[in-house]
C-alpha positions as MATLAB code, in Angstrom:
seq = 'XXXXXXXXXXXXXXXXXXXXXXXXXXXXXXXXXXXXXXXXXXXXXXXXXXXXXXXXXXXXXXXXXXXXXXXXXXXXXXXXXXXXXXXXXXXXXXXXXXXXXXXXXXXXXXXXXXXXXXXXXXXXXXXXXXXXXXXXXXXXXXXXXXXXXXXXXXXXXXXXXXXXXXXXXXXXXXXXXXXXXXXXXXXXXXXXXXXXXXXXXXXXXXXXXXXXXXXXXXXXXXXXXXXXXXXXXXXXXXXXXXXXXXXXXXXXXXXXXXXXXXXXXXXXXXXXXXXXXXXXXXXXXXXXXXXXXXXXXXXXXXXXXXXXXXXXXXXXXXX';
ca = [
     -95.440  -40.645  -12.077;
     -95.952  -39.035  -14.855;
     -94.505  -39.653  -18.294;
     -94.844  -39.076  -21.982;
     -95.214  -42.934  -23.044;
     -95.543  -44.574  -26.878;
     -96.699  -47.682  -27.369;
     -96.803  -47.883  -31.038;
     -95.527  -46.280  -33.757;
     -98.732  -46.058  -35.485;
     -99.955  -43.842  -32.818;
     -99.027  -40.525  -30.326;
     -97.104  -40.619  -27.311;
     -99.768  -39.903  -24.576;
     -98.911  -38.519  -20.966;
     -99.853  -41.653  -18.684;
     -99.170  -42.326  -14.743;
     -96.678  -44.803  -14.569;
     -94.536  -46.413  -11.230;
     -91.372  -44.362  -10.638;
     -88.859  -46.404  -11.345;
     -85.383  -47.541   -9.222;
     -82.055  -47.652   -9.995;
     -80.105  -50.328  -10.968;
     -76.563  -51.039  -10.167;
     -74.901  -48.265  -12.144;
     -77.130  -45.967  -12.107;
     -78.633  -42.451  -10.584;
     -82.562  -41.775  -10.452;
     -83.120  -38.074  -11.592;
     -85.556  -35.781  -10.600;
     -86.372  -34.514  -13.851;
     -86.653  -30.716  -14.158;
     -86.607  -29.955  -18.145;
     -86.319  -32.441  -21.430;
     -84.557  -31.105  -24.467;
     -86.260  -31.900  -27.855;
     -84.731  -33.200  -30.842;
     -85.306  -34.195  -34.464;
     -84.073  -37.831  -33.657;
     -87.412  -37.511  -31.428;
     -89.389  -37.442  -34.320;
     -87.876  -40.345  -35.983;
     -88.177  -42.684  -32.873;
     -91.937  -41.972  -32.602;
     -91.901  -43.594  -36.161;
     -89.418  -46.452  -35.625;
     -87.278  -45.118  -38.195;
     -84.211  -43.718  -35.876;
     -81.293  -46.043  -35.582;
     -81.368  -46.059  -31.816;
     -85.232  -46.435  -31.426;
     -85.777  -48.523  -28.239;
     -88.383  -51.332  -28.033;
     -91.675  -50.319  -27.560;
     -92.994  -49.436  -25.095;
     -90.586  -46.750  -24.059;
     -90.520  -43.114  -22.554;
     -89.437  -40.630  -24.765;
     -87.090  -38.191  -24.385;
     -83.129  -38.250  -25.239;
     -81.435  -35.444  -23.161;
     -82.502  -34.538  -19.634;
     -81.241  -31.761  -16.832;
     -82.345  -32.434  -13.344;
     -81.376  -33.434   -9.163;
     -79.870  -36.516   -7.966;
     -82.591  -38.513   -6.020;
     -80.960  -41.652   -5.440;
     -77.834  -43.715   -6.528;
     -77.827  -47.498   -7.628;
     -75.157  -49.442   -6.204;
     -71.551  -49.010   -7.615;
     -72.251  -45.468   -8.384;
     -69.214  -42.786   -7.074;
     -68.622  -39.319   -7.798;
     -72.434  -38.112   -7.394;
     -74.535  -37.399   -4.619;
     -78.037  -36.390   -3.648;
     -78.579  -32.754   -4.504;
     -75.833  -33.008   -7.223;
     -77.254  -30.776  -10.702;
     -76.958  -33.044  -14.037;
     -77.382  -33.252  -17.295;
     -77.940  -36.603  -18.743;
     -77.796  -38.223  -22.267;
     -80.235  -40.972  -21.707;
     -81.409  -41.627  -25.248;
     -85.014  -42.141  -23.633;
     -86.508  -41.649  -20.763;
     -86.557  -37.909  -20.325;
     -89.898  -36.856  -20.443;
     -90.849  -37.983  -17.129;
     -90.729  -36.455  -13.685;
     -88.495  -38.981  -12.388;
     -85.979  -41.288  -14.531;
     -82.844  -43.561  -14.077;
     -79.865  -43.328  -16.124;
     -76.369  -44.686  -16.802;
     -74.510  -42.935  -14.392;
     -71.624  -42.711  -16.851;
     -73.351  -40.532  -18.952;
     -73.899  -37.861  -16.444;
     -72.104  -34.644  -16.090;
     -72.417  -32.411  -13.133;
     -73.287  -28.903  -14.463;
     -72.315  -25.594  -13.052;
     -74.215  -23.493  -11.044;
     -74.409  -20.868  -13.663;
     -76.190  -22.782  -15.857;
     -80.210  -23.204  -15.579;
     -81.800  -26.418  -16.045;
     -83.532  -25.407  -19.308;
     -79.909  -24.552  -20.788;
     -78.401  -27.885  -19.873;
     -81.332  -29.530  -21.002;
     -80.770  -27.928  -24.687;
     -76.790  -28.421  -24.624;
     -75.677  -31.542  -24.813;
     -76.643  -33.122  -28.733;
     -77.048  -29.737  -29.997;
     -73.508  -28.175  -28.591;
     -71.922  -31.332  -28.770;
     -72.820  -32.428  -32.378;
     -71.485  -29.576  -33.622;
     -68.366  -29.102  -31.772;
     -67.568  -32.513  -32.660;
     -68.134  -32.356  -35.981;
     -66.198  -29.028  -36.497;
     -63.481  -29.908  -34.356;
     -62.746  -33.538  -33.996;
     -63.991  -34.219  -37.724;
     -62.945  -31.506  -39.913;
     -60.284  -30.293  -38.338;
     -61.542  -26.770  -39.161;
     -59.221  -24.145  -39.116;
     -59.085  -20.319  -38.353;
     -59.569  -18.219  -41.144;
     -61.521  -21.177  -43.308;
     -65.214  -20.796  -44.555;
     -67.698  -22.435  -42.863;
     -71.335  -22.742  -44.668;
     -73.764  -23.958  -42.322;
     -77.185  -25.344  -43.912;
     -80.241  -25.242  -41.386;
     -79.105  -22.421  -39.429;
     -81.570  -21.509  -37.146;
     -82.334  -25.125  -36.217;
     -81.299  -26.803  -33.414;
     -77.790  -28.304  -34.148;
     -77.314  -25.504  -37.026;
     -77.490  -22.309  -35.073;
     -74.919  -23.931  -32.356;
     -72.800  -24.753  -35.430;
     -72.927  -20.843  -36.414;
     -71.689  -20.062  -33.208;
     -69.338  -22.496  -32.136;
     -67.615  -21.896  -36.278;
     -67.205  -18.337  -35.118;
     -65.552  -19.429  -31.647;
     -63.391  -21.415  -33.584;
     -62.138  -18.423  -35.756;
     -64.459  -19.231  -39.017;
     -65.926  -17.051  -41.787;
     -69.236  -18.140  -40.922;
     -71.781  -18.652  -43.719;
     -76.018  -19.082  -42.395;
     -78.200  -20.809  -44.907;
     -81.715  -20.793  -43.620;
     -85.241  -19.963  -44.705;
     -86.660  -16.407  -44.205;
     -85.656  -13.189  -42.614;
     -86.725  -14.151  -39.115;
     -84.267  -17.392  -38.897;
     -81.486  -15.644  -40.812;
     -81.853  -12.892  -38.085;
     -81.412  -14.711  -35.318;
     -78.337  -16.669  -37.226;
     -77.007  -13.196  -37.814;
     -77.057  -12.916  -33.704;
     -75.470  -15.935  -32.908;
     -72.231  -14.577  -35.112;
     -72.871  -15.532  -38.658;
     -71.024  -13.278  -41.266;
     -73.051  -13.454  -44.039;
     -75.910  -15.299  -44.717;
     -78.346  -16.397  -47.432;
     -82.142  -16.942  -47.760;
     -82.731  -20.572  -48.720;
     -86.190  -19.433  -49.933;
     -85.194  -16.660  -52.670;
     -81.268  -17.154  -53.586;
     -79.045  -19.405  -55.074;
     -76.688  -20.896  -52.873;
     -74.567  -21.831  -55.342;
     -74.297  -18.531  -56.829;
     -74.009  -16.441  -53.222;
     -71.465  -18.936  -52.472;
     -69.635  -17.978  -55.766;
     -69.649  -14.235  -54.838;
     -68.023  -15.482  -51.189;
     -65.277  -17.412  -52.866;
     -66.849  -21.168  -52.027;
     -66.068  -22.845  -48.829;
     -63.822  -25.215  -47.087;
     -66.806  -26.586  -44.377;
     -70.052  -27.419  -45.131;
     -72.288  -28.161  -42.367;
     -75.400  -29.766  -43.446;
     -78.464  -30.930  -41.273;
     -80.987  -30.742  -44.082;
     -79.619  -33.026  -46.817;
     -81.554  -32.850  -50.322;
     -81.052  -30.085  -52.751;
     -79.436  -28.122  -49.986;
     -76.210  -30.802  -49.760;
     -75.970  -30.479  -53.938;
     -75.648  -27.005  -54.013;
     -73.052  -26.297  -50.928;
     -71.062  -29.810  -52.810;
     -70.984  -27.394  -55.713;
     -69.589  -24.552  -53.540;
     -66.689  -26.557  -52.144;
     -63.415  -25.228  -52.746;
     -60.785  -27.822  -53.488;
     -60.075  -30.020  -50.111;
     -63.627  -28.923  -49.215;
     -65.219  -31.076  -46.205;
     -68.675  -32.063  -46.115;
     -69.989  -32.952  -42.601;
     -73.547  -34.877  -43.077;
     -75.156  -34.340  -39.990;
     -79.074  -35.274  -40.487;
     -81.373  -35.212  -43.403;
     -84.410  -32.865  -42.412;
     -85.890  -32.299  -45.573;
     -86.340  -35.983  -45.864;
     -84.164  -36.109  -48.795;
     -80.784  -38.285  -48.591;
     -78.395  -37.003  -50.902;
     -76.461  -39.324  -53.541;
     -72.627  -38.461  -53.801;
     -71.105  -38.922  -57.020;
     -67.938  -40.679  -56.265;
     -65.865  -39.188  -59.302;
     -67.181  -35.248  -58.147;
     -65.043  -36.326  -54.693;
     -62.193  -36.968  -56.963;
     -62.275  -34.000  -59.016;
     -61.967  -31.613  -56.144;
     -60.034  -33.484  -53.774;
     -63.460  -33.575  -51.519;
     -64.000  -35.529  -48.144;
     -67.622  -36.451  -46.886;
     -67.719  -37.152  -43.038;
     -70.785  -38.521  -41.494;
     -71.302  -37.223  -37.634;
     -73.675  -39.361  -35.303;
     -72.763  -37.987  -32.120;
     -74.251  -40.632  -29.790;
     -71.990  -42.967  -31.552;
     -68.923  -41.977  -29.719;
     -70.555  -43.219  -26.383;
     -70.150  -46.826  -27.372;
     -66.764  -46.636  -29.225;
     -64.641  -43.439  -28.096;
     -66.487  -42.257  -25.088;
     -63.144  -40.199  -24.246;
     -63.811  -37.515  -27.162;
     -67.276  -36.894  -26.418;
     -66.443  -36.430  -22.529;
     -63.232  -34.108  -23.711;
     -65.651  -32.083  -26.071;
     -68.744  -31.730  -23.401;
     -65.578  -30.385  -20.853;
     -64.587  -27.955  -23.177;
     -67.777  -26.705  -24.083;
     -69.245  -26.507  -20.419;
     -66.246  -24.192  -19.990;
     -67.422  -21.928  -22.597;
     -70.530  -21.646  -21.223;
     -69.573  -20.974  -17.933;
     -67.324  -17.897  -19.889;
     -70.100  -16.512  -21.132;
     -68.732  -17.751  -24.559;
     -71.746  -19.466  -25.525;
     -75.397  -18.507  -25.048;
     -78.357  -21.519  -25.657;
     -81.079  -20.569  -28.126;
     -84.677  -22.131  -26.766;
     -87.276  -20.449  -28.858;
     -90.230  -22.566  -26.986;
     -90.483  -23.346  -23.397;
     -93.627  -25.872  -22.734;
     -95.129  -27.913  -20.077;
     -95.035  -31.811  -20.131;
     -98.805  -32.052  -21.438;
     -97.443  -29.661  -24.755;
     -94.757  -31.968  -25.618;
     -96.260  -33.296  -28.881;
     -96.923  -29.879  -29.512;
     -93.887  -29.020  -28.991;
     -92.478  -31.865  -31.516;
     -95.184  -30.447  -33.917;
     -92.849  -27.212  -33.802;
     -89.977  -29.263  -34.744;
     -91.724  -31.267  -37.543;
     -93.098  -28.339  -38.911;
     -90.059  -25.918  -38.705;
     -91.370  -23.325  -36.792;
     -89.200  -23.488  -34.113;
     -85.385  -21.977  -33.317;
     -82.446  -23.733  -31.558;
     -84.368  -25.603  -29.005;
     -87.829  -26.538  -27.546;
     -87.377  -27.416  -24.296;
     -90.065  -29.248  -22.289;
     -90.221  -28.276  -18.112;
     -91.814  -31.280  -15.992;
];
C-alpha cells in the first residue's frame, strides 16, 4: 500500500510502499477514502506535538473509509460499514488498522470528505463551548482565527448555540467565509484593533483562541467580568503568559481544551458530543468547509497550505 511515512523529524515525510497491516485484537482494518489534515500534523512532523508517535510512523490523524476486516473481539461493526476514526496516526495511507473503540459509523448522507474533516474540528469546538465554557444563548463569543480549521466550526457551533458571534480573521476573504458560517460581526486582524472593536460591541463573555500571541492579549483585555477564555492552540507560535492578578480583578477564567485527551479520561463526554454533532449534520445544520481536496501525493503540499495559512476550514487528502 502507499502511505505517507515519516522517518525523521529533520526531514519531510514521503510516500512509500509499505506492507498492508492486519488488524490486531480490538481493531478494525479500514480501506481509507479520505484523511483530514490538522495543525497538529505540522507539530508531529517536527516532533513537538504532545502525542507524537515514536518514529517511524505513518502520518494522518483522522480518517474516513470502509471497514474491510475485524480483529478478534470486535463487535458492532461489519465489513462494508462506512466509518470515521480518530486514530492519531496512520491515516495517510490506502489501508489502516485502528482501535474499534475510536470508530464511529457515519450516516449515508455524509461524504467521506466531510467525515474526514469533521471529528477534530467540530469536536474541539463543541466540547470547548458546551462542556468547558458552558456558553449560554445570548452571550457574546469572540473567535480568533475564525476562518481556520477549528475556528470556523466555533463560529458555526456558537451560532447554533445562540451566541452573538464575533469572528476575527486576517483579510476580507477569510472574514467573508466566517460571515457565511454565521458570524454576526467581523474584525480584520490585519487592519483593526481587536480591543477597540470589542469595546464598541460591549466586550465578550467567551473567547475561543486557537491563535495565541498578541491576539490572545487583546481578547483577554476585551472580556467582560466573569469572562471565560478557551485556549485551543497557538497557531501564531507564541504561547501567551497570563498574569494571575488580572484574572482576579475581573473574575476571569482561562480554560484549556485538548480534545484528544478526553479519549483517555472521559471518553463518554467525547462520545456524547460527537453523537450530537452527527445529528446536527444529518439534520443539515452543520456544513463542513473544505477549501482544498488533494491526492495522497500532494499531502505535504497540503500541510504547507496550513503552515502558510493559505487554507480556510479544512484541507482533506483523498486516498
